C-alpha positions, -999 to 999 in steps of 0.1 A, spaced: 72 449 -409 56 415 -416 28 400 -395 33 365 -381 10 351 -408 30 367 -435 62 353 -421 48 318 -419 34 321 -454 68 331 -467 84 301 -450 59 276 -463 61 290 -498 98 287 -496 97 251 -483 62 235 -487 58 207 -462 81 222 -436 80 213 -399 75 240 -373 112 239 -365 120 245 -402 95 274 -403 111 289 -371 146 286 -386 135 303 -419 118 332 -400 148 336 -377 170 339 -408 147 366 -420 155 386 -389 126 377 -365 137 354 -337 113 325 -336 115 292 -317 96 260 -325 69 269 -300 61 302 -315 61 287 -350 36 260 -338 14 287 -322 12 307 -354 7 276 -376 -22 263 -355 -39 298 -356 -35 297 -394 -49 262 -394 -80 275 -375 -84 301 -402 -82 275 -430 -50 290 -444 -27 260 -439 -30 222 -438 -9 197 -418 -1 161 -423 20 135 -404 44 123 -430 74 106 -414 69 105 -377 52 125 -349 61 160 -362 34 175 -386 44 189 -419 27 221 -430 15 235 -464 1 269 -473 -34 264 -489 -34 279 -524 -69 275 -536 -102 289 -524 -117 254 -528 -92 240 -502 -100 269 -478 -138 265 -483 -136 228 -476 -116 235 -444 -140 262 -432 -171 241 -438 -158 217 -412 -155 244 -385 -185 253 -364 -186 275 -333 -202 260 -302 -207 281 -271 -220 269 -238 -255 284 -229 -251 288 -192 -278 315 -191 -305 289 -195 -288 266 -170 -285 241 -198 -250 225 -202 -257 215 -238 -236 234 -264 -256 255 -290 -242 251 -325 -240 286 -339 -236 297 -375 -206 285 -395 -175 306 -393 -174 318 -430 -208 335 -423 -191 358 -399 -169 376 -424 -171 414 -420 -158 443 -441 -146 475 -426 -133 503 -449 -124 479 -476 -106 454 -454 -120 419 -451 -121 404 -417 -124 366 -413 -132 347 -380 -122 314 -366 -124 298 -332 -96 282 -313 -102 255 -288 -65 253 -281 -62 287 -264 -64 286 -226 -87 304 -202 -58 329 -195 -52 338 -231 -68 370 -246 -103 369 -259 -91 373 -295 -59 370 -315 -55 391 -346 -31 388 -376 -32 399 -412 -23 386 -447 -29 402 -481 -53 429 -470 -73 405 -448 -74 405 -411 -78 371 -393 -95 371 -359 -92 340 -338 -117 338 -310 -107 322 -277 -136 298 -270 -121 292 -235 -123 328 -225 -147 333 -195 -166 361 -211 -173 342 -242 -182 310 -224 -205 327 -200 -222 354 -221 -223 344 -258 -254 323 -258 -272 330 -290 -266 340 -326 -280 375 -320 -256 382 -291 -227 367 -311 -234 388 -342 -234 420 -321 -202 409 -303 -186 402 -336 -192 437 -348 -171 449 -318 -145 423 -323 -142 434 -359 -137 470 -349 -111 459 -322 -92 439 -348 -93 466 -374 -81 493 -350 -52 471 -339 -42 467 -376 -46 504 -383 -26 513 -353 3 492 -365 1 506 -400 -1 542 -387 29 537 -364 49 524 -394 39 554 -415 44 579 -387 8 592 -390 -13 604 -361 -38 578 -348 -71 586 -331 -89 553 -324 -120 570 -310 -126 590 -342 -120 559 -364 -143 538 -342 -170 564 -343 -168 567 -382 -170 529 -385 -201 527 -362 -218 554 -382 -211 535 -414 -225 503 -398 -256 522 -387 -264 530 -423 -260 495 -436 
């Protein structure tokens, strides 16, 4: 079973510079039914994570490329900053928080990377998770009411990110365990992770 990111990567490696429609067609031919809307959604999440780039080449539809080098990814990530509204202090200014690459986390040998989406709506979930090459990508919904109203400092965000990391890791583990027909006890796994984090 491939993740959405893995399917999109395969499509873009097969046809660099593909449009969302061409990505959807490739993925559908692989056996997962995608339409252009789903392809666009996945590609923009990957764009937030710095995994792909897009360009307008010959009209209004963007063409997409999978980023191959760490330099390309680093340049993309350096442009992305998370800004959260500090309503607690009754100040409507946005507080620029640390750059996204600083929020990487490692849980039991799996690297988790964070990005922020301003395209997600207020009704979308607080995070979206996907994986690629033993990395889990967590996209934070900056429009989610909890995040907009409660994440008002670096300290609060850092603690929140620990729990987001655990959520994302457990989602990934659950999918892997279901595929391997193993038993899955999320409470025991979460307890073990928290104990490991307490000692670091």
